[in-house]
N, CA, C and O of each residue as an XYZ file, in Angstrom:
856
protein
N     -60.226    139.799    -97.230
C     -59.615    141.264    -97.160
C     -60.392    142.137    -96.207
O     -61.586    142.367    -96.395
N     -59.607    142.702    -95.020
C     -60.438    143.249    -94.258
C     -60.908    144.503    -94.658
O     -60.299    144.939    -95.634
N     -61.930    145.337    -94.154
C     -62.277    146.592    -94.687
C     -61.482    147.626    -93.983
O     -61.219    147.612    -92.781
N     -61.122    148.526    -94.846
C     -60.194    149.722    -94.189
C     -60.873    150.475    -93.373
O     -61.885    150.990    -93.850
N     -60.545    150.756    -91.967
C     -61.297    151.871    -91.156
C     -60.580    152.711    -90.951
O     -61.178    153.570    -90.304
N     -59.316    153.054    -91.185
C     -58.688    154.111    -90.669
C     -59.026    155.225    -91.595
O     -59.529    155.079    -92.709
N     -58.642    156.564    -90.925
C     -58.409    157.768    -91.581
C     -56.970    157.977    -91.876
O     -56.198    157.522    -91.032
N     -56.454    158.576    -92.904
C     -55.242    158.960    -93.222
C     -54.586    159.812    -92.483
O     -55.178    160.888    -92.407
N     -53.357    159.755    -91.765
C     -52.732    160.764    -91.036
C     -51.207    160.466    -91.075
O     -50.769    159.374    -91.438
N     -50.401    161.538    -90.665
C     -49.062    161.342    -90.427
C     -48.529    162.030    -89.090
O     -48.195    163.213    -89.172
N     -48.447    161.506    -88.113
C     -48.140    162.212    -86.799
C     -46.493    162.058    -86.399
O     -45.815    161.032    -86.462
N     -46.179    163.086    -86.072
C     -44.507    163.370    -85.806
C     -44.588    163.958    -84.259
O     -45.315    164.895    -83.929
N     -43.749    163.266    -83.421
C     -43.508    163.737    -82.216
C     -42.002    163.441    -81.772
O     -41.469    162.363    -81.513
N     -41.521    164.645    -81.768
C     -39.891    164.831    -81.234
C     -39.715    164.465    -79.730
O     -40.669    164.490    -78.952
N     -38.719    164.196    -79.436
C     -38.251    163.965    -77.964
C     -39.325    162.838    -77.273
O     -40.004    163.103    -76.281
N     -39.350    161.594    -77.948
C     -40.282    160.863    -77.569
C     -40.018    160.022    -76.252
O     -40.880    159.710    -75.430
N     -38.599    159.697    -76.200
C     -38.258    159.141    -74.871
C     -37.664    159.953    -74.038
O     -36.658    160.568    -74.393
N     -38.131    160.069    -72.941
C     -37.200    160.857    -71.788
C     -35.542    160.587    -71.541
O     -34.611    161.342    -71.261
N     -35.630    159.349    -71.749
C     -34.055    158.660    -71.870
C     -33.599    157.838    -73.191
O     -33.284    156.652    -73.091
N     -33.576    158.575    -74.538
C     -33.313    157.965    -75.367
C     -32.111    157.173    -75.658
O     -32.139    156.245    -76.467
N     -30.974    157.548    -74.964
C     -29.797    156.910    -74.862
C     -29.819    155.512    -74.289
O     -29.152    154.583    -74.744
N     -30.627    155.436    -73.268
C     -30.792    154.035    -72.679
C     -31.579    153.090    -73.544
O     -31.388    151.875    -73.475
N     -32.484    153.642    -74.379
C     -33.186    152.648    -75.142
C     -32.388    152.247    -76.319
O     -32.440    151.131    -76.837
N     -31.541    153.368    -76.763
C     -30.509    153.179    -77.912
C     -29.530    151.968    -77.579
O     -29.135    151.120    -78.379
N     -29.181    152.083    -76.041
C     -28.093    151.126    -75.755
C     -28.623    149.717    -75.694
O     -27.923    148.730    -75.918
N     -29.966    149.680    -75.362
C     -30.716    148.389    -75.220
C     -30.968    147.810    -76.805
O     -31.154    146.612    -77.018
N     -30.948    148.685    -77.725
C     -30.999    148.134    -78.898
C     -29.734    147.691    -79.374
O     -29.669    146.929    -80.339
N     -28.829    148.063    -78.840
C     -27.306    147.832    -79.524
C     -26.976    146.306    -78.715
O     -26.181    145.482    -79.168
N     -27.698    146.138    -77.532
C     -27.442    144.836    -77.162
C     -28.247    143.782    -77.187
O     -28.118    142.731    -76.560
N     -29.289    144.169    -78.112
C     -30.457    143.202    -78.574
C     -29.721    142.111    -79.699
O     -28.817    142.412    -80.479
N     -30.269    140.975    -79.576
C     -30.020    139.889    -80.521
C     -30.830    140.075    -81.923
O     -32.059    140.060    -81.873
N     -30.323    140.209    -82.881
C     -31.390    140.301    -84.013
C     -31.225    139.119    -85.110
O     -30.212    138.516    -85.464
N     -32.603    138.997    -85.534
C     -32.759    137.893    -86.725
C     -33.449    138.292    -87.824
O     -33.886    139.441    -87.754
N     -33.719    137.572    -89.002
C     -34.758    137.839    -89.873
C     -35.581    136.702    -90.087
O     -35.027    135.711    -90.561
N     -36.624    136.656    -89.868
C     -37.618    135.567    -90.114
C     -37.654    135.240    -91.559
O     -37.433    135.995    -92.506
N     -38.035    133.738    -91.566
C     -37.941    133.116    -93.002
C     -38.507    133.892    -94.211
O     -37.999    134.124    -95.308
N     -39.727    134.230    -93.686
C     -40.933    134.843    -94.756
C     -41.106    135.911    -94.995
O     -41.877    136.199    -95.911
N     -40.351    137.048    -94.144
C     -40.369    138.282    -93.987
C     -39.267    139.078    -94.164
O     -38.262    138.525    -93.717
N     -38.992    140.499    -94.788
C     -37.905    141.050    -94.714
C     -37.536    141.890    -93.418
O     -38.426    142.420    -92.754
N     -36.500    141.968    -93.158
C     -36.090    143.164    -92.053
C     -35.445    142.264    -91.013
O     -35.955    141.203    -90.653
N     -34.298    142.742    -90.549
C     -33.416    142.113    -89.117
C     -34.125    142.967    -88.105
O     -34.102    144.198    -88.098
N     -34.808    142.133    -87.180
C     -35.266    142.751    -86.012
C     -34.763    142.017    -84.784
O     -34.030    141.029    -84.830
N     -35.262    142.634    -83.594
C     -34.541    141.877    -82.335
C     -35.490    140.574    -82.021
O     -36.600    140.365    -82.510
N     -34.901    139.889    -81.244
C     -35.705    138.700    -80.645
C     -36.797    139.023    -79.551
O     -37.730    138.269    -79.276
N     -36.560    140.202    -78.988
C     -37.269    140.421    -77.809
C     -37.959    141.740    -77.940
O     -37.413    142.680    -78.518
N     -38.862    141.804    -77.541
C     -39.407    143.397    -77.298
C     -38.892    144.281    -76.488
O     -38.166    143.845    -75.595
N     -39.108    145.637    -76.572
C     -38.646    146.320    -75.276
C     -39.874    147.396    -74.852
O     -40.281    148.160    -75.728
N     -40.303    147.436    -73.865
C     -41.371    147.871    -73.232
C     -41.173    148.508    -71.885
O     -41.415    147.949    -70.816
N     -40.601    150.020    -72.068
C     -40.453    150.742    -70.726
C     -41.565    150.864    -70.274
O     -42.609    150.772    -70.920
N     -41.432    151.131    -68.871
C     -42.824    151.508    -67.791
C     -43.487    152.370    -68.645
O     -42.852    153.099    -69.407
N     -44.952    152.366    -68.592
C     -45.706    153.548    -69.076
C     -45.701    153.928    -70.551
O     -46.082    155.055    -70.868
N     -45.294    153.061    -71.468
C     -45.041    153.353    -72.759
C     -46.548    153.286    -73.625
O     -46.911    153.990    -74.567
N     -47.281    152.149    -72.922
C     -48.530    152.343    -73.744
C     -49.394    153.299    -73.615
O     -50.086    153.749    -74.528
N     -49.395    153.727    -72.243
C     -50.199    154.921    -72.011
C     -49.525    156.167    -72.698
O     -50.225    157.078    -73.140
N     -48.392    156.185    -72.764
C     -47.747    157.458    -73.352
C     -48.125    157.263    -74.743
O     -48.647    158.326    -75.080
N     -48.132    156.588    -75.565
C     -48.618    156.245    -76.995
C     -50.014    156.481    -77.258
O     -50.348    156.978    -78.333
N     -50.932    156.147    -76.308
C     -52.460    156.507    -76.134
C     -52.392    157.947    -76.112
O     -53.113    158.569    -76.891
N     -51.481    158.673    -75.179
C     -51.815    160.162    -75.013
C     -51.229    160.821    -76.215
O     -51.844    161.840    -76.529
N     -50.120    160.498    -77.045
C     -49.618    161.069    -77.982
C     -50.427    160.971    -79.308
O     -50.353    161.892    -80.122
N     -51.184    159.896    -79.537
C     -51.726    159.351    -80.669
C     -53.329    159.679    -80.568
O     -54.137    159.567    -81.490
N     -53.575    160.077    -79.335
C     -55.265    160.449    -79.100
C     -55.942    159.546    -79.496
O     -56.713    159.842    -80.409
N     -55.950    157.939    -78.945
C     -56.446    156.878    -79.361
C     -56.432    155.710    -78.265
O     -55.406    155.384    -77.668
N     -57.485    155.210    -78.099
C     -57.479    153.811    -77.270
C     -56.971    152.869    -77.978
O     -57.295    152.619    -79.139
N     -55.875    152.099    -77.112
C     -55.102    150.790    -77.767
C     -55.955    149.862    -77.024
O     -56.180    149.816    -75.815
N     -56.459    149.007    -78.147
C     -57.079    147.762    -77.555
C     -56.466    146.594    -77.887
O     -57.032    145.557    -77.540
N     -55.389    146.522    -78.510
C     -54.260    145.181    -78.447
C     -52.885    145.660    -78.309
O     -52.381    146.560    -78.981
N     -52.295    144.953    -77.340
C     -51.087    145.430    -76.937
C     -50.237    143.875    -76.900
O     -50.177    143.199    -75.873
N     -49.685    143.516    -78.057
C     -48.897    142.286    -78.093
C     -47.569    142.248    -77.607
O     -46.916    143.263    -77.848
N     -47.007    141.360    -76.996
C     -45.891    141.075    -76.280
C     -44.985    140.021    -77.073
O     -43.757    139.970    -77.010
N     -45.619    139.388    -77.651
C     -44.747    138.256    -78.551
C     -43.945    139.008    -79.701
O     -44.554    139.811    -80.409
N     -42.783    138.799    -79.872
C     -41.786    139.615    -80.867
C     -42.400    139.505    -82.169
O     -42.493    140.496    -82.894
N     -42.835    138.344    -82.523
C     -43.447    138.150    -83.710
C     -44.302    139.077    -84.329
O     -44.407    139.212    -85.548
N     -45.027    139.835    -83.310
C     -46.001    140.905    -83.591
C     -45.689    142.182    -83.909
O     -46.433    143.096    -84.265
N     -44.229    142.151    -83.707
C     -43.370    143.446    -83.907
C     -43.956    144.575    -83.291
O     -44.114    145.604    -83.948
N     -44.280    144.506    -82.167
C     -44.908    145.562    -80.918
C     -43.654    145.960    -79.829
O     -43.608    145.395    -78.736
N     -42.661    146.962    -80.214
C     -41.554    147.032    -79.524
C     -40.361    146.425    -79.841
O     -39.495    146.375    -78.967
N     -40.125    145.892    -81.071
C     -38.945    145.282    -81.425
C     -38.166    146.462    -82.022
O     -38.632    147.545    -82.375
N     -36.906    146.052    -82.066
C     -35.970    146.913    -82.626
C     -35.588    146.393    -84.012
O     -35.505    145.194    -84.277
N     -35.327    147.542    -85.008
C     -34.964    147.163    -86.315
C     -33.727    147.492    -86.694
O     -33.233    148.431    -86.070
N     -32.939    146.892    -87.711
C     -31.835    147.407    -88.410
C     -32.335    147.747    -89.803
O     -33.216    147.070    -90.333
N     -31.690    148.956    -90.489
C     -32.034    149.197    -91.792
C     -30.589    149.907    -92.426
O     -30.318    151.108    -92.410
N     -29.931    149.029    -92.867
C     -28.681    149.450    -93.489
C     -28.631    149.755    -95.083
O     -29.380    149.242    -95.915
N     -27.852    150.462    -95.277
C     -27.588    150.920    -96.974
C     -26.440    150.267    -97.581
O     -26.325    150.274    -98.806
N     -25.461    149.626    -96.731
C     -24.542    148.821    -97.132
C     -24.001    147.690    -96.494
O     -24.503    147.276    -95.449
N     -22.870    147.059    -97.098
C     -22.387    145.683    -96.058
C     -23.489    144.581    -96.462
O     -24.233    144.664    -97.439
N     -23.446    143.340    -95.348
C     -23.953    142.242    -95.989
C     -25.236    142.346    -95.613
O     -25.921    141.441    -96.090
N     -25.864    143.162    -94.890
C     -27.271    143.268    -94.436
C     -27.804    144.445    -95.198
O     -28.784    145.036    -94.746
N     -27.261    144.823    -96.278
C     -27.667    146.004    -97.025
C     -29.102    145.413    -97.540
O     -29.212    144.242    -97.906
N     -30.306    146.441    -97.532
C     -31.495    146.492    -97.641
C     -32.037    147.626    -98.574
O     -31.788    148.778    -98.220
N     -32.668    147.455    -99.592
C     -33.540    148.365   -100.228
C     -35.030    148.659    -99.632
O     -35.918    147.839    -99.862
N     -35.229    149.512    -99.073
C     -36.670    149.989    -98.425
C     -37.622    149.984    -99.803
O     -37.601    150.684   -100.816
N     -38.586    148.714    -99.311
C     -39.642    148.430   -100.369
C     -40.852    149.290    -99.786
O     -40.868    149.676    -98.617
N     -41.983    149.587   -100.816
C     -43.167    150.199   -100.426
C     -44.068    149.088    -99.852
O     -44.060    148.023   -100.469
N     -44.866    149.193    -98.726
C     -45.455    148.207    -98.270
C     -46.684    148.529    -97.518
O     -46.815    149.703    -97.173
N     -47.431    147.844    -97.267
C     -48.409    147.984    -96.068
C     -48.067    147.045    -95.102
O     -47.627    145.957    -95.474
N     -48.229    147.350    -93.656
C     -48.155    146.435    -92.474
C     -49.562    145.841    -92.312
O     -50.573    146.463    -92.640
N     -49.576    144.490    -91.740
C     -50.863    143.838    -91.224
C     -50.898    143.529    -89.810
O     -49.916    143.040    -89.253
N     -52.161    143.831    -89.093
C     -53.231    144.009    -89.947
C     -53.308    145.633    -90.377
O     -52.783    146.500    -89.680
N     -53.918    145.879    -91.422
C     -54.379    147.191    -91.994
C     -54.762    148.165    -90.928
O     -54.090    149.194    -90.845
N     -55.709    147.983    -90.142
C     -56.160    148.822    -89.343
C     -55.484    149.035    -88.087
O     -56.075    149.775    -87.301
N     -54.382    148.555    -87.722
C     -53.426    149.037    -86.737
C     -52.884    150.527    -86.865
O     -53.162    151.282    -87.797
N     -52.188    150.786    -85.945
C     -51.174    152.016    -86.171
C     -49.788    151.468    -85.673
O     -49.450    150.801    -84.696
N     -49.059    152.073    -86.843
C     -47.605    151.447    -86.887
C     -47.046    152.810    -86.403
O     -47.376    153.855    -86.963
N     -46.208    152.777    -85.368
C     -45.406    153.961    -84.677
C     -43.803    153.492    -84.840
O     -43.423    152.383    -84.463
N     -42.993    154.398    -85.398
C     -41.655    154.095    -85.416
C     -40.901    155.126    -84.535
O     -41.281    156.297    -84.536
N     -39.792    154.710    -83.747
C     -39.056    155.554    -83.162
C     -37.394    155.631    -83.816
O     -36.770    154.571    -83.863
N     -36.883    156.615    -84.193
C     -35.803    156.701    -84.727
C     -34.655    156.651    -83.613
O     -34.831    157.395    -82.648
N     -33.690    155.993    -83.628
C     -32.837    155.852    -82.391
C     -31.414    156.024    -82.615
O     -30.709    156.009    -81.606
N     -30.792    156.203    -83.871
C     -29.380    156.479    -84.076
C     -29.266    157.887    -83.896
O     -30.167    158.600    -84.338
N     -28.232    158.421    -83.277
C     -28.012    159.665    -83.381
C     -27.142    160.279    -84.683
O     -26.166    159.586    -84.972
N     -27.340    161.426    -85.476
C     -26.685    161.715    -86.196
C     -26.843    161.799    -87.858
O     -26.226    162.462    -88.691
N     -28.036    160.755    -87.989
C     -28.215    160.196    -89.096
C     -28.869    161.508    -89.969
O     -29.323    162.482    -89.367
N     -28.864    161.423    -91.435
C     -29.243    162.594    -92.104
C     -30.852    162.619    -92.184
O     -31.500    161.636    -91.825
N     -31.381    163.625    -92.603
C     -32.698    164.017    -92.706
C     -33.535    163.052    -93.711
O     -34.721    162.731    -93.628
N     -32.687    162.729    -94.565
C     -33.417    161.984    -96.026
C     -33.541    160.394    -95.269
O     -33.933    159.553    -96.078
N     -33.324    159.943    -94.121
C     -33.456    158.719    -93.977
C     -34.569    158.240    -92.877
O     -34.508    157.312    -92.070
N     -35.589    159.175    -93.117
C     -37.184    158.939    -92.569
C     -37.891    158.161    -93.066
O     -37.463    157.288    -93.822
N     -39.220    158.308    -92.733
C     -40.208    157.461    -93.396
C     -41.072    158.283    -94.446
O     -41.173    159.491    -94.232
N     -41.744    157.713    -95.630
C     -42.287    158.171    -96.578
C     -43.762    157.600    -96.797
O     -43.982    156.398    -96.652
N     -44.685    158.434    -97.124
C     -45.851    157.676    -97.710
C     -45.975    157.739    -99.127
O     -45.547    158.747    -99.690
N     -46.519    156.775    -99.830
C     -46.445    156.775   -101.296
C     -47.909    156.676   -101.981
O     -48.890    156.531   -101.252
N     -48.032    156.745   -103.196
C     -49.008    156.747   -104.027
C     -48.400    155.913   -105.516
O     -47.617    156.289   -106.388
N     -49.143    154.675   -105.325
C     -48.574    154.159   -106.803
C     -49.003    154.844   -107.995
O     -50.120    155.340   -108.141
N     -48.005    154.851   -108.902
C     -48.167    155.842   -110.104
C     -49.266    155.368   -111.112
O     -50.052    156.222   -111.524
N     -49.370    154.224   -111.494
C     -49.981    153.851   -112.398
C     -51.499    153.715   -111.862
O     -52.459    154.081   -112.540
N     -51.594    153.248   -110.797
C     -53.333    152.903   -110.396
C     -53.585    154.168   -109.471
O     -54.773    154.148   -109.150
N     -52.927    155.275   -108.908
C     -53.338    156.032   -107.870
C     -53.491    155.508   -106.360
O     -53.763    156.199   -105.377
N     -53.253    154.130   -106.405
C     -53.607    153.277   -104.891
C     -52.590    153.943   -103.885
O     -51.422    154.171   -104.199
N     -53.108    154.226   -102.698
C     -52.193    154.846   -101.454
C     -52.524    153.835   -100.198
O     -51.967    153.925    -99.104
N     -53.419    152.960   -100.502
C     -53.827    151.817    -99.733
C     -53.742    150.488    -99.841
O     -53.307    150.265   -100.971
N     -53.919    149.523    -99.289
C     -53.889    148.025    -99.923
C     -54.757    147.771   -100.933
O     -55.793    148.431   -101.022
N     -54.475    146.862   -101.754
C     -55.485    146.536   -102.850
C     -56.613    146.080   -102.386
O     -56.505    145.190   -101.543
N     -57.798    146.459   -102.712
C     -59.259    145.920   -102.437
C     -59.620    145.073   -103.698
O     -58.919    145.204   -104.702
N     -60.744    144.157   -103.696
C     -61.291    143.713   -104.908
C     -62.058    144.925   -105.852
O     -62.034    144.881   -107.082
N     -62.581    145.757   -105.260
C     -63.039    147.104   -105.972
C     -62.219    147.620   -106.635
O     -62.403    148.014   -107.787
N     -60.994    147.709   -105.888
C     -59.635    148.600   -106.943
C     -59.432    147.457   -108.226
O     -59.689    147.658   -109.413
N     -59.027    146.515   -107.760
C     -58.867    145.465   -109.075
C     -60.069    145.456   -110.059
O     -59.788    145.237   -111.238
N     -61.309    145.654   -109.748
C     -62.136    145.577   -110.897
C     -62.080    147.215   -111.624
O     -62.223    147.375   -112.836
N     -61.873    148.237   -110.757
C     -61.518    149.411   -111.322
C     -60.569    149.550   -112.664
O     -60.777    150.113   -113.739
N     -59.428    148.797   -112.153
C     -58.324    148.585   -113.121
C     -58.495    147.456   -113.924
O     -57.544    147.201   -114.663
N     -59.647    146.574   -113.979
C     -59.968    145.511   -114.931
C     -58.745    144.343   -114.630
O     -58.349    143.565   -115.497
N     -58.339    144.373   -113.518
C     -57.507    143.406   -113.165
C     -58.069    142.260   -112.285
O     -59.171    142.447   -111.769
N     -57.418    141.090   -112.065
C     -57.698    140.226   -110.937
C     -56.961    140.737   -109.607
O     -55.847    141.261   -109.591
N     -57.705    140.513   -108.596
C     -57.367    140.984   -107.269
C     -55.632    140.507   -107.002
O     -54.784    141.280   -106.557
N     -55.392    139.139   -107.371
C     -54.149    138.577   -107.043
C     -53.135    139.021   -108.227
O     -51.932    138.779   -108.126
N     -53.514    139.481   -109.010
C     -52.470    139.943   -110.339
C     -52.197    141.475   -109.789
O     -51.062    141.872   -110.051
N     -52.996    142.366   -109.105
C     -52.922    143.685   -109.021
C     -52.109    143.539   -107.644
O     -51.172    144.338   -107.624
N     -52.179    142.898   -106.703
C     -51.405    142.662   -105.531
C     -50.092    142.523   -105.937
O     -49.277    143.424   -105.737
N     -49.762    141.345   -106.562
C     -48.637    140.689   -107.211
C     -47.821    141.876   -107.739
O     -46.685    142.034   -107.291
N     -48.308    142.723   -108.654
C     -47.750    143.677   -109.187
C     -47.105    144.618   -108.500
O     -45.937    144.960   -108.685
N     -48.125    145.200   -107.414
C     -47.492    146.204   -106.590
C     -46.503    145.787   -105.634
O     -45.679    146.614   -105.242
N     -46.483    144.403   -105.141
C     -45.498    143.724   -104.526
C     -44.246    143.710   -105.504
O     -43.140    143.987   -105.040
N     -44.390    143.405   -106.795
C     -43.113    143.300   -107.771
C     -42.687    144.614   -107.886
O     -41.470    144.654   -108.067
N     -43.256    145.794   -107.848
C     -42.705    147.061   -107.966
C     -42.373    147.919   -106.915
O     -42.073    149.106   -107.047
N     -42.446    147.146   -105.621
C     -42.275    147.899   -104.455
C     -40.912    148.611   -104.308
O     -40.866    149.683   -103.704
N     -39.916    148.116   -104.781
C     -38.388    148.573   -104.559
C     -37.959    149.278   -105.909
O     -36.797    149.598   -106.157
N     -39.155    149.502   -106.844
C     -38.604    150.548   -108.017
C     -39.612    151.807   -107.660
O     -40.841    151.858   -107.704
N     -38.575    152.864   -107.266
C     -39.159    154.183   -106.949
C     -39.891    154.824   -108.118
O     -40.955    155.436   -108.019
N     -39.158    154.601   -109.310
C     -39.922    155.250   -110.479
C     -41.393    154.806   -110.485
O     -42.144    155.522   -111.147
N     -42.025    153.559   -109.751
C     -43.312    153.348   -110.116
C     -44.364    154.050   -108.972
O     -45.558    153.752   -108.917
N     -43.744    154.975   -108.124
C     -44.344    155.468   -106.999
C     -44.124    157.078   -106.906
O     -43.209    157.591   -107.549
N     -44.914    157.799   -106.157
C     -44.911    159.209   -106.280
C     -44.799    159.387   -104.487
O     -45.632    158.744   -103.849
N     -44.000    160.063   -103.860
C     -44.068    160.301   -102.781
C     -45.170    161.309   -102.456
O     -45.354    162.296   -103.169
N     -45.923    161.040   -101.333
C     -46.929    162.353   -100.926
C     -46.876    162.548    -99.648
O     -47.792    163.239    -99.202
N     -46.055    162.142    -98.861
C     -45.601    162.772    -97.601
C     -44.325    162.495    -97.104
O     -43.840    161.549    -97.726
N     -43.532    162.962    -96.180
C     -42.367    162.663    -95.652
C     -42.118    163.169    -94.326
O     -42.344    164.351    -94.066
N     -41.587    162.213    -93.308
C     -41.256    162.800    -91.995
C     -39.609    162.567    -91.937
O     -39.228    161.407    -92.090
N     -38.709    163.504    -91.745
C     -37.391    163.425    -91.812
C     -36.985    162.599    -90.574
O     -37.691    162.459    -89.575
N     -35.692    162.040    -90.776
C     -35.121    161.677    -89.428
C     -34.752    162.571    -88.627
O     -34.293    163.667    -88.951
N     -34.953    162.108    -87.372
C     -34.250    162.918    -86.298
C     -34.337    162.032    -85.282
O     -35.291    161.279    -85.089
N     -33.154    162.124    -84.496
C     -32.993    161.317    -83.160
C     -34.182    161.355    -82.196
O     -34.699    162.437    -81.918
N     -34.674    160.089    -81.626
C     -35.584    160.264    -80.707
C     -36.917    160.857    -81.345
O     -37.705    161.339    -80.532
N     -37.228    160.883    -82.509
C     -38.332    161.100    -83.098
C     -39.295    159.977    -83.510
O     -38.941    159.033    -84.217
N     -40.857    160.180    -82.895
C     -41.419    159.182    -83.059
C     -42.414    159.459    -84.326
O     -42.924    160.578    -84.273
N     -42.763    158.736    -85.361
C     -43.716    158.876    -86.507
C     -44.533    157.724    -86.542
O     -44.051    156.592    -86.550
N     -45.943    157.992    -86.568
C     -47.118    157.110    -86.604
C     -47.911    157.224    -87.872
O     -48.021    158.302    -88.458
N     -48.472    156.099    -88.301
C     -49.443    156.316    -89.496
C     -50.109    155.233    -89.529
O     -49.657    154.305    -88.858
N     -51.250    155.031    -90.229
C     -52.023    153.849    -90.296
C     -51.290    152.642    -90.703
O     -50.484    152.738    -91.628
N     -51.461    151.633    -90.174
C     -50.537    150.483    -90.841
C     -50.721    150.194    -92.207
O     -49.792    149.924    -92.969
N     -52.134    150.256    -92.586
C     -52.241    149.872    -94.154
C     -51.733    150.948    -95.109
O     -51.401    150.563    -96.230
N     -51.634    152.183    -94.830
C     -50.949    153.080    -95.858
C     -49.759    152.564    -96.540
O     -48.946    151.931    -95.866
N     -49.554    152.750    -97.772
C     -48.359    152.646    -98.382
C     -47.346    153.338    -98.110
O     -47.301    154.487    -98.549
N     -46.172    152.777    -97.245
C     -44.935    153.255    -96.773
C     -43.728    152.590    -96.736
O     -43.641    151.365    -96.814
N     -42.625    153.475    -96.599
C     -41.370    152.694    -96.459
C     -40.547    153.757    -95.788
O     -40.971    154.885    -95.538
N     -39.216    153.272    -95.485
C     -38.197    153.945    -95.008
C     -37.615    154.751    -96.320
O     -37.207    154.148    -97.312
N     -37.626    156.287    -96.201
C     -37.220    156.897    -97.289
C     -35.881    156.242    -97.795
O     -35.767    155.827    -98.948
N     -34.952    156.182    -96.930
C     -33.509    155.705    -97.049
C     -33.111    154.786    -96.045
O     -33.687    154.771    -94.957
N     -32.147    153.996    -96.325
C     -31.635    153.439    -94.934
C     -30.244    154.067    -95.059
O     -29.889    154.847    -95.944
N     -29.400    153.537    -93.880
C     -28.015    154.173    -93.505
C     -27.128    153.369    -92.732
O     -27.462    152.650    -91.791
N     -25.883    153.544    -93.219
C     -24.771    152.699    -92.648
C     -24.486    151.157    -93.228
O     -24.858    150.689    -94.304
N     -23.883    150.661    -92.408
C     -23.698    149.280    -92.703
C     -23.381    148.235    -91.535
O     -22.993    147.076    -91.682
N     -23.622    148.875    -90.413
C     -23.456    148.049    -89.115
C     -24.327    148.452    -87.971
O     -25.114    149.393    -88.071
N     -24.184    147.729    -86.863
C     -25.044    148.198    -86.017
C     -25.110    149.522    -85.259
O     -26.092    150.224    -85.016
N     -23.865    149.686    -84.955
C     -23.229    151.075    -84.482
C     -23.156    151.938    -85.584
O     -22.464    151.791    -86.592
N     -23.989    152.923    -85.289
C     -23.748    153.996    -86.637
C     -24.828    153.802    -87.684
O     -25.116    154.807    -88.334
N     -25.444    152.726    -87.942
C     -26.440    152.313    -88.748
C     -27.800    152.827    -88.523
O     -27.956    153.535    -87.528
N     -28.875    152.570    -89.332
C     -30.331    153.197    -89.197
C     -30.962    152.187    -88.107
O     -31.589    151.190    -88.466
N     -30.801    152.437    -87.069
C     -31.640    151.618    -85.725
C     -32.973    152.105    -85.382
O     -32.944    153.326    -85.227
N     -34.077    151.620    -85.214
C     -34.965    152.119    -84.936
C     -36.102    151.205    -84.437
O     -36.154    150.128    -85.031
N     -36.928    151.381    -83.572
C     -38.045    150.727    -82.820
C     -39.412    150.857    -83.543
O     -39.731    151.974    -83.952
N     -40.273    149.765    -83.740
C     -41.529    149.810    -84.230
C     -42.346    149.331    -83.071
O     -41.983    148.481    -82.257
N     -43.666    150.067    -83.086
C     -44.678    149.571    -82.440
C     -46.040    149.386    -83.284
O     -46.554    150.269    -83.972
N     -46.472    148.235    -83.128
C     -47.802    147.849    -84.179
C     -48.870    147.544    -83.242
O     -48.821    146.453    -82.675
N     -49.912    148.410    -82.972
C     -50.764    148.387    -82.051
C     -52.331    148.396    -82.719
O     -52.510    149.121    -83.698
N     -53.264    147.735    -82.285
C     -54.378    147.472    -82.329
C     -55.075    148.768    -81.600
O     -54.655    149.218    -80.535
N     -56.232    149.324    -82.337
C     -56.945    150.953    -81.558
C     -58.414    150.454    -81.948
O     -58.816    149.463    -82.557
N     -58.984    151.427    -81.413
C     -60.307    151.683    -81.611
C     -60.299    152.661    -82.219
O     -60.005    153.626    -81.512
N     -60.553    152.977    -83.591
C     -60.907    154.145    -84.364
C     -61.883    154.992    -83.879
O     -61.745    156.187    -84.139
N     -62.903    154.617    -83.190
C     -64.057    155.670    -82.736
C     -63.648    156.502    -81.660
O     -64.365    157.456    -81.359
N     -62.414    156.239    -80.930
C     -61.922    157.146    -80.007
C     -60.813    158.046    -80.326
O     -60.252    158.794    -79.524
N     -60.500    157.881    -81.790
C     -59.405    158.590    -82.312
C     -59.836    160.294    -82.459
O     -60.686    160.694    -83.254
N     -59.073    161.161    -81.535
C     -59.440    162.396    -81.763
C     -59.233    163.336    -82.698
O     -59.607    164.498    -82.538
N     -58.513    162.846    -83.937
C     -58.088    163.647    -84.991
C     -59.119    163.442    -85.950
O     -58.955    163.862    -87.095
N     -60.188    162.834    -85.615
C     -61.260    162.359    -86.814
C     -62.159    164.172    -86.918
O     -63.084    164.358    -87.709
């Protein structure tokens, strides 16, 4: 279990891409798949426009120390998030690994309702807002594995969670947060690639000592 180093935050930046329609078209032309052991249809290749790393560093106010180009690491891949159809998915509350990364999401489909953004959550029973630690398991008099499994089992049951923050959906909006913080899509939308909830995810390693919001 890695030590959690990040401060909590939710950064929202509108008009992220100077050419969002071009990026959206690139997403529509991508090939998508779902890996065997994880949830979520994502593109088979990353999309890194020129200068995107420097742009993220400037907006986030932090030094990027790891910039992956392998699609399996989810840095720059496109995602589908549908509310109906054969690829319908109920957004589950989760943390991204490595926990001490930053996850940045860019909304790419025009015209989607505000309630299809991103939410940060607290587990109602335990009060946890970050990944399970051995200390948290001891506090709740549970085995670490049992507590972790409980949260995973309850991840799609919204009655078990309290929404503590939300960024609404807006075309070409970037939303960023610590990867470890419990989060999910607030709602998915649509049932096909054109018109459905399409977004891009960046998963980046950072030097928290350079974070300007501390």
